Backbone as CSV, one residue per row, in Angstrom:
resi,resn,N_x,N_y,N_z,CA_x,CA_y,CA_z,C_x,C_y,C_z
1,UNK,-22.117,0.283,7.421,-21.859,0.172,5.997,-21.837,-1.297,5.614
2,UNK,-22.620,-1.699,4.679,-22.704,-3.094,4.267,-21.571,-3.495,3.348
3,UNK,-21.486,-4.764,3.099,-20.450,-5.292,2.211,-20.796,-4.939,0.765
4,UNK,-19.796,-4.535,-0.018,-20.061,-4.195,-1.414,-20.386,-5.427,-2.255
5,UNK,-21.320,-5.266,-3.176,-21.624,-6.288,-4.181,-21.882,-7.671,-3.595
6,UNK,-22.521,-7.728,-2.448,-22.895,-9.019,-1.879,-21.738,-9.856,-1.376
7,UNK,-20.597,-9.238,-1.086,-19.447,-9.982,-0.553,-19.777,-10.412,0.872
8,UNK,-19.547,-11.661,1.169,-19.752,-12.195,2.516,-18.466,-11.954,3.313
9,UNK,-18.500,-10.925,4.167,-17.292,-10.543,4.900,-16.821,-11.629,5.857
10,UNK,-17.755,-12.351,6.451,-17.374,-13.446,7.357,-16.662,-14.562,6.585
11,UNK,-17.162,-14.865,5.386,-16.520,-15.888,4.551,-15.126,-15.428,4.111
12,UNK,-14.978,-14.122,3.879,-13.659,-13.572,3.530,-12.705,-13.698,4.716
13,UNK,-13.190,-13.412,5.916,-12.350,-13.549,7.109,-11.894,-14.994,7.281
14,UNK,-12.836,-15.924,7.085,-12.470,-17.349,7.181,-11.473,-17.714,6.090
15,UNK,-11.637,-17.158,4.896,-10.694,-17.417,3.802,-9.299,-16.930,4.188
16,UNK,-9.214,-15.774,4.840,-7.908,-15.256,5.274,-7.293,-16.156,6.334
17,UNK,-8.103,-16.629,7.277,-7.575,-17.533,8.313,-7.031,-18.808,7.685
18,UNK,-7.804,-19.389,6.759,-7.344,-20.604,6.079,-6.106,-20.311,5.236
19,UNK,-6.095,-19.149,4.589,-4.949,-18.778,3.753,-3.697,-18.619,4.608
20,UNK,-3.838,-18.050,5.798,-2.685,-17.931,6.695,-2.143,-19.319,7.026
21,UNK,-3.038,-20.240,7.364,-2.609,-21.603,7.695,-1.956,-22.285,6.488
22,UNK,-2.532,-22.086,5.317,-1.990,-22.696,4.100,-0.638,-22.087,3.751
23,UNK,-0.521,-20.769,3.907,0.751,-20.107,3.614,1.827,-20.561,4.592
24,UNK,1.453,-20.716,5.843,2.378,-21.253,6.854,2.876,-22.627,6.407
25,UNK,1.957,-23.498,5.995,2.332,-24.845,5.536,3.233,-24.766,4.301
26,UNK,2.909,-23.870,3.380,3.705,-23.690,2.158,5.120,-23.242,2.489
27,UNK,5.245,-22.280,3.405,6.557,-21.762,3.792,7.419,-22.852,4.410
28,UNK,6.814,-23.703,5.223,7.589,-24.734,5.922,7.866,-25.959,5.060
29,UNK,6.933,-26.280,4.158,7.079,-27.522,3.383,7.849,-27.338,2.084
30,UNK,7.793,-26.142,1.524,8.408,-25.929,0.219,7.640,-26.581,-0.919
31,UNK,6.428,-27.044,-0.643,5.589,-27.660,-1.678,5.134,-26.601,-2.676
32,UNK,4.625,-27.060,-3.810,4.009,-26.134,-4.756,2.705,-25.644,-4.152
33,UNK,2.385,-24.390,-4.406,1.170,-23.803,-3.829,-0.072,-24.575,-4.266
34,UNK,-0.104,-25.039,-5.511,-1.263,-25.790,-5.990,-1.520,-27.012,-5.110
35,UNK,-0.450,-27.701,-4.718,-0.590,-28.877,-3.849,-1.134,-28.477,-2.477
36,UNK,-0.666,-27.354,-1.958,-1.141,-26.876,-0.657,-2.627,-26.506,-0.746
37,UNK,-2.996,-25.803,-1.821,-4.406,-25.424,-2.025,-5.273,-26.676,-2.117
38,UNK,-4.836,-27.658,-2.896,-5.597,-28.903,-3.037,-5.746,-29.607,-1.694
39,UNK,-4.673,-29.657,-0.928,-4.710,-30.293,0.392,-5.716,-29.582,1.295
40,UNK,-5.683,-28.257,1.312,-6.604,-27.508,2.162,-8.041,-27.661,1.689
41,UNK,-8.213,-27.728,0.389,-9.558,-27.884,-0.157,-10.182,-29.185,0.351
42,UNK,-9.354,-30.225,0.508,-9.864,-31.532,0.938,-9.914,-31.677,2.456
43,UNK,-8.964,-31.064,3.159,-8.855,-31.308,4.600,-9.593,-30.297,5.465
44,UNK,-9.708,-29.081,4.999,-10.285,-28.026,5.821,-11.773,-27.847,5.512
45,UNK,-12.437,-27.174,6.397,-13.863,-26.888,6.251,-14.011,-25.664,5.343
46,UNK,-13.762,-25.849,4.047,-13.674,-24.724,3.120,-15.037,-24.216,2.638
47,UNK,-16.079,-24.984,2.827,-17.369,-24.509,2.304,-17.869,-23.265,3.033
48,UNK,-17.341,-22.990,4.217,-17.752,-21.793,4.937,-16.838,-20.606,4.635
49,UNK,-15.799,-20.826,3.841,-14.871,-19.760,3.471,-15.114,-19.362,2.015
50,UNK,-14.633,-18.198,1.656,-14.695,-17.702,0.282,-13.533,-18.363,-0.466
51,UNK,-13.827,-19.482,-1.107,-12.788,-20.291,-1.747,-12.059,-19.525,-2.844
52,UNK,-12.797,-18.751,-3.607,-12.178,-17.966,-4.683,-11.169,-16.960,-4.107
53,UNK,-11.543,-16.311,-3.008,-10.651,-15.341,-2.374,-9.441,-16.048,-1.764
54,UNK,-9.671,-17.182,-1.121,-8.608,-18.004,-0.542,-7.557,-18.326,-1.600
55,UNK,-8.018,-18.806,-2.758,-7.090,-19.178,-3.825,-6.385,-17.956,-4.402
56,UNK,-7.105,-16.839,-4.539,-6.482,-15.619,-5.046,-5.355,-15.161,-4.121
57,UNK,-5.610,-15.175,-2.825,-4.586,-14.761,-1.862,-3.332,-15.626,-1.991
58,UNK,-3.528,-16.940,-2.002,-2.378,-17.843,-2.024,-1.624,-17.783,-3.346
59,UNK,-2.341,-17.791,-4.447,-1.666,-17.721,-5.742,-0.992,-16.365,-5.916
60,UNK,-1.616,-15.316,-5.404,-1.025,-13.984,-5.477,0.258,-13.889,-4.672
61,UNK,0.258,-14.423,-3.460,1.472,-14.403,-2.638,2.566,-15.223,-3.324
62,UNK,2.213,-16.405,-3.819,3.228,-17.234,-4.478,3.826,-16.504,-5.685
63,UNK,2.986,-15.917,-6.509,3.444,-15.226,-7.721,4.328,-14.030,-7.394
64,UNK,3.982,-13.286,-6.343,4.638,-12.009,-6.053,5.497,-12.037,-4.786
65,UNK,5.859,-13.217,-4.284,6.523,-13.308,-2.981,7.803,-12.469,-2.904
66,UNK,8.634,-12.482,-3.946,9.876,-11.703,-3.894,9.581,-10.204,-3.838
67,UNK,8.622,-9.768,-4.628,8.216,-8.364,-4.656,7.602,-7.952,-3.304
68,UNK,6.791,-8.827,-2.715,6.177,-8.535,-1.416,7.244,-8.436,-0.333
69,UNK,8.183,-9.367,-0.342,9.268,-9.337,0.647,10.102,-8.061,0.500
70,UNK,10.342,-7.641,-0.749,11.086,-6.401,-1.000,10.318,-5.199,-0.459
71,UNK,8.993,-5.194,-0.632,8.165,-4.098,-0.122,8.180,-4.061,1.407
72,UNK,8.221,-5.238,2.042,8.221,-5.316,3.506,9.581,-4.946,4.108
73,UNK,10.644,-5.212,3.389,12.020,-5.110,3.904,12.329,-3.797,4.641
74,UNK,11.952,-2.620,4.109,12.301,-1.380,4.829,11.609,-1.239,6.192
75,UNK,10.569,-2.016,6.424,9.753,-1.829,7.629,9.930,-2.943,8.663
76,UNK,10.772,-3.913,8.373,11.020,-5.000,9.323,12.423,-4.856,9.899
77,UNK,12.630,-5.454,11.053,13.894,-5.303,11.774,14.874,-6.448,11.533
78,UNK,14.551,-7.307,10.580,15.425,-8.441,10.242,15.059,-8.906,8.842
79,UNK,15.784,-9.883,8.340,15.438,-10.443,7.034,14.039,-11.045,7.121
80,UNK,13.271,-10.919,6.060,11.909,-11.450,6.050,11.924,-12.947,6.371
81,UNK,12.901,-13.665,5.848,13.002,-15.113,6.092,13.211,-15.438,7.575
82,UNK,13.691,-14.470,8.370,13.954,-14.699,9.793,12.759,-14.362,10.691
83,UNK,11.719,-13.797,10.110,10.512,-13.452,10.885,9.767,-14.734,11.219
84,UNK,9.176,-14.766,12.395,8.355,-15.903,12.819,7.434,-16.313,11.666
85,UNK,7.309,-17.621,11.380,6.541,-18.058,10.205,5.076,-17.597,10.169
86,UNK,4.423,-17.516,11.320,3.034,-17.037,11.345,3.002,-15.548,11.005
87,UNK,3.876,-14.775,11.645,3.930,-13.340,11.367,4.325,-13.094,9.911
88,UNK,5.263,-13.865,9.392,5.691,-13.725,7.994,4.524,-14.004,7.056
89,UNK,3.761,-15.063,7.348,2.599,-15.394,6.516,1.576,-14.264,6.566
90,UNK,1.303,-13.736,7.751,0.336,-12.641,7.892,0.816,-11.398,7.147
91,UNK,2.105,-11.089,7.244,2.656,-9.918,6.561,2.584,-10.077,5.043
92,UNK,2.908,-11.260,4.549,2.857,-11.489,3.105,1.424,-11.420,2.579
93,UNK,0.493,-12.039,3.299,-0.913,-11.978,2.875,-1.403,-10.530,2.828
94,UNK,-1.128,-9.795,3.896,-1.592,-8.414,3.965,-0.884,-7.543,2.931
95,UNK,0.406,-7.769,2.719,1.136,-6.992,1.706,0.526,-7.233,0.327
96,UNK,0.156,-8.490,0.053,-0.495,-8.793,-1.220,-1.819,-8.028,-1.338
97,UNK,-2.608,-8.066,-0.275,-3.904,-7.368,-0.323,-3.710,-5.857,-0.468
98,UNK,-2.740,-5.296,0.249,-2.503,-3.853,0.159,-2.082,-3.444,-1.245
99,UNK,-1.289,-4.280,-1.886,-0.749,-3.924,-3.198,-1.697,-4.274,-4.350
100,UNK,-2.367,-5.415,-4.257,-3.120,-5.934,-5.409,-4.628,-6.013,-5.223
101,UNK,-5.110,-5.892,-4.009,-6.559,-5.968,-3.774,-7.041,-4.603,-3.300
102,UNK,-7.007,-3.650,-4.207,-7.380,-2.284,-3.863,-8.867,-2.159,-3.556
103,UNK,-9.630,-3.222,-3.853,-11.053,-3.256,-3.508,-11.271,-3.447,-2.008
104,UNK,-10.220,-3.839,-1.292,-10.315,-4.059,0.150,-9.676,-2.855,0.856
105,UNK,-10.428,-2.135,1.687,-9.860,-0.977,2.380,-8.638,-1.373,3.220
106,UNK,-7.633,-0.488,3.237,-6.396,-0.819,3.950,-6.644,-1.099,5.428
107,UNK,-7.605,-0.415,6.041,-7.887,-0.657,7.469,-8.422,-2.081,7.685
108,UNK,-9.186,-2.586,6.739,-9.689,-3.963,6.821,-8.516,-4.937,6.707
109,UNK,-7.622,-4.682,5.755,-6.447,-5.550,5.563,-5.641,-5.624,6.855
110,UNK,-5.338,-4.473,7.435,-4.511,-4.439,8.646,-5.239,-5.104,9.810
111,UNK,-6.521,-4.779,9.997,-7.280,-5.373,11.100,-7.349,-6.895,10.986
112,UNK,-7.600,-7.388,9.781,-7.673,-8.845,9.580,-6.325,-9.504,9.860
113,UNK,-5.233,-8.865,9.436,-3.892,-9.408,9.692,-3.614,-9.460,11.192
114,UNK,-4.019,-8.421,11.913,-3.844,-8.395,13.370,-4.636,-9.534,14.011
115,UNK,-5.887,-9.696,13.574,-6.741,-10.729,14.166,-6.194,-12.146,13.928
116,UNK,-5.739,-12.447,12.710,-5.204,-13.807,12.467,-3.900,-14.009,13.211
117,UNK,-3.117,-12.942,13.376,-1.864,-13.079,14.128,-2.152,-13.281,15.608
118,UNK,-3.161,-12.593,16.142,-3.559,-12.816,17.538,-3.987,-14.264,17.736
119,UNK,-4.714,-14.784,16.753,-5.273,-16.125,16.876,-4.210,-17.220,16.769
120,UNK,-3.263,-17.050,15.849,-2.312,-18.128,15.558,-0.869,-17.828,15.952
121,UNK,-0.540,-16.566,16.201,0.854,-16.178,16.404,1.278,-16.108,17.856
122,UNK,2.481,-15.595,18.048,3.052,-15.414,19.384,2.315,-14.287,20.107
123,UNK,2.538,-14.185,21.423,1.808,-13.240,22.271,1.750,-11.812,21.740
124,UNK,2.869,-11.264,21.337,2.880,-9.862,20.909,3.134,-9.724,19.410
125,UNK,2.989,-10.815,18.681,3.211,-10.789,17.237,2.297,-9.823,16.517
126,UNK,1.061,-9.688,17.017,0.110,-8.789,16.355,0.570,-7.335,16.408
127,UNK,1.269,-6.929,17.466,1.780,-5.555,17.563,2.843,-5.308,16.496
128,UNK,3.706,-6.295,16.294,4.745,-6.201,15.265,4.106,-6.100,13.880
129,UNK,3.154,-6.986,13.608,2.456,-7.002,12.323,1.754,-5.665,12.089
130,UNK,1.093,-5.144,13.109,0.396,-3.869,13.001,1.365,-2.746,12.629
131,UNK,2.489,-2.669,13.314,3.467,-1.613,13.063,4.019,-1.659,11.645
132,UNK,4.365,-2.854,11.201,4.917,-3.026,9.851,3.869,-2.656,8.800
133,UNK,2.666,-3.184,8.949,1.627,-2.957,7.933,1.154,-1.511,7.899
134,UNK,1.137,-0.849,9.047,0.745,0.559,9.049,1.721,1.377,8.203
135,UNK,3.010,1.100,8.330,4.025,1.795,7.528,3.908,1.416,6.054
136,UNK,3.698,0.132,5.777,3.568,-0.317,4.392,2.331,0.300,3.731
137,UNK,1.242,0.391,4.471,0.020,1.012,3.940,0.278,2.481,3.612
138,UNK,1.117,3.138,4.412,1.479,4.520,4.144,2.184,4.677,2.803
139,UNK,2.890,3.634,2.393,3.574,3.646,1.098,2.652,3.203,-0.034
140,UNK,1.929,2.087,0.165,1.145,1.492,-0.919,-0.240,2.111,-1.092
141,UNK,-0.770,2.710,-0.036,-2.126,3.273,-0.078,-2.103,4.745,0.303
142,UNK,-1.173,5.479,-0.268,-0.984,6.886,0.086,-2.288,7.681,-0.009
143,UNK,-2.960,7.600,-1.150,-4.183,8.381,-1.350,-5.273,7.984,-0.358
144,UNK,-5.446,6.676,-0.179,-6.488,6.188,0.726,-6.180,6.592,2.167
145,UNK,-4.923,6.427,2.575,-4.536,6.747,3.940,-4.611,8.258,4.177
146,UNK,-4.228,9.020,3.161,-4.260,10.472,3.274,-5.668,11.037,3.355
147,UNK,-6.620,10.300,2.816,-8.021,10.741,2.818,-8.665,10.600,4.187
148,UNK,-8.017,9.864,5.079,-8.579,9.632,6.428,-8.418,10.860,7.295
């Protein structure tokens, strides 16, 4: 199955990887998201990523962070603020996509979150992220998940 409407899936994956790194920096620095986006735009190899998607993810997480954390809360074993920063960034990005990017299939959201967590996170962080997001998808994507 090809990408819908000419979407470059590889560029989207790179955008998610960069967004995870940017969100990690945002969480640790407390800077404004605009400053983090500007910094990444200048420092990272962004021409190979979907810049529009990268910015949507980051601005969406910043705008809805409290709501996303509330959605994650029933499925995590500690306060969201206490979750490893890489895993927290991956969970927030994926929660945003599950809730607001209905154009992206939930299985793609979860798989991408697992892959970025494997790449940047702790040894078994991807298993934790997978478990949390599978439950969250059951809540946010009931119809889509039920159709499987």
